[in-house]
C-alpha positions in Angstrom: 4.6 13.3 -24.1 5.9 14.6 -27.7 2.8 14.4 -30.1 3.1 15.3 -33.2 6.0 18.4 -32.8 4.0 19.3 -29.6 3.5 17.9 -25.6 0.6 16.5 -24.5 0.2 15.5 -20.9 -1.4 12.3 -19.8 -3.3 13.2 -16.9 -3.7 9.5 -15.3 -1.8 7.0 -17.4 -0.7 3.6 -16.7 2.4 2.0 -18.6 3.1 -1.3 -19.7 5.1 -3.6 -22.1 3.0 -5.5 -24.2 4.8 -7.8 -27.5 5.0 -6.7 -31.0 1.6 -7.8 -32.3 -0.7 -6.3 -29.2 1.4 -3.1 -29.3 0.5 -2.8 -32.8 -3.6 -3.2 -31.8 -3.7 -0.9 -28.9 -2.0 1.4 -31.2 -5.5 1.5 -32.9 -7.1 2.8 -29.7 -7.1 6.4 -29.2 -6.9 5.4 -25.2 -3.3 4.5 -26.0 0.2 6.1 -27.2 3.4 5.3 -27.4 5.2 6.8 -23.9 9.0 8.8 -24.0 11.7 6.6 -23.0 9.8 3.2 -22.9 8.7 3.4 -26.3 11.9 1.7 -28.1 10.8 -1.0 -26.0 7.4 -1.8 -26.8 6.2 0.0 -24.2 2.4 1.6 -24.6 1.0 4.0 -22.4 -2.9 3.5 -21.4 -5.1 6.7 -20.4 -7.0 5.8 -17.3 -10.8 7.5 -17.6 -13.8 7.2 -15.8 -14.9 4.6 -18.4 -11.7 2.2 -17.9 -12.5 -1.3 -18.5 -10.6 -2.2 -15.5 -10.4 -6.1 -16.2 -8.2 -5.0 -19.7 -6.0 -3.1 -17.3 -5.6 -6.2 -15.1 -4.8 -8.3 -18.1 -2.8 -5.7 -19.4 -0.5 -5.0 -16.0 -0.3 -9.0 -15.9 1.0 -9.8 -18.9 3.5 -6.6 -18.5 4.4 -8.2 -14.7 5.1 -11.5 -16.7 7.5 -9.6 -19.5 10.2 -8.7 -16.7 9.8 -10.8 -14.0 12.1 -13.8 -13.2 11.2 -17.5 -14.0 10.4 -18.3 -10.0 8.0 -14.5 -9.5 5.9 -15.7 -12.7 5.7 -19.6 -10.7 4.6 -17.5 -8.1 1.7 -16.1 -10.1 0.7 -19.4 -11.7 0.3 -21.1 -8.7 -2.0 -18.2 -7.2 -4.5 -18.3 -10.6 -8.0 -20.0 -10.3 -8.3 -23.1 -11.9 -10.3 -23.0 -14.6 
């Protein structure tokens, strides 16, 4: 990825699509960046490290999938969600 005129390689990222409000919050985190190509459509890259909070990654992946999945697929996820 090109950052400030130079390319920076991200060894182990995950890319997610987030809404505009969440995007601003995530970009304040040093682990997050705007990826090439997907950045224009609210994509965010998150570098995975040994300190990664996997619950946070799961929430981001679930929200990202829900933004792109059709209504029937989202209904399947909702039906599988634990009550509570």
